[in-house]
N, C-alpha and C positions, 0 to 999 in steps of 0.2 A: 639600125637606123629606124628613128621612130617613124610611125605612120600616123599622118593626120585625120585618117579615115576612122582611125581607131583610138583618137584621142577620147579621153573622159569630158563627159558634159560640162563638170564643174570649173574647167578650166575657163578663165576671162578671155573674152575674144580679142586676138593679137597674134604677133609673131612667134611668141613661144607656146610649148603646150606640153603635156605629160599625156604618154598614151596608156595603152591597158598592159602595157610590158611590166610597168611599174611593180617593184618588189617591195616597196615602202622602207629602204634604206636609209631613209633621211639625208641623204649626202646631199641633194638639192635644196634643202631646207637650211641646211647649214653655210651653204655657198652662198645663196641668197634668200637670207629670211624675211626680207621685204615683200617678195615675190612668189616664193613659193610656200605651200603650205600643206600640212599634211591631215587628210582625211582619217581620223582615227576610227572611225566606225566601219569604215570600208577597207580599210589598209592602203591605202595610195595616196602620194603626192598629186598636187595640181598646182596650176598657176593662179595664185588669186589675187594678183595685181600683175599686169605686164610692167615691163621696165619705163622707166620713163626719164631717168637721167642716164648719162654716160655710165657711171659708178655702176648703176643697175643692170645697164646692159653688160658691162663685162663680168657681172657676178652672174648673170643668167647664163652667160656664153661658158663662165668655168662651170657652173651646174653641170650644164649639158656636156660637157667636155669629160666631167670626172663621173657619170652616169654609169655605174656597171654595167647595165644591160641597155643603154642607149633609148630610154625610154622618152628622153627630152627631145623635141623637134622645134626647129626654127624654121618656118616654111619661107622666109625670105620675104613676106610681105605683110601685110597687117590682120593676115587670118581670117578675115571675114569671109 
């Protein structure tokens, strides 16, 4: 389970985030390409844009459920 106290600083504020357990597998970027981005220099993904549509929310949930190391979190609120 992702830990919001261990999330990357480059996540955009909001509901979804990626924590430091990320192994840069790219699965989240493939599932939700409008919302997850890869930091090629540091080797991890992050939420570059919080979802704004139902489709994006579904894709982010799919990314979270498909994360092999459970590095994607949904804090259930606005994440602030």
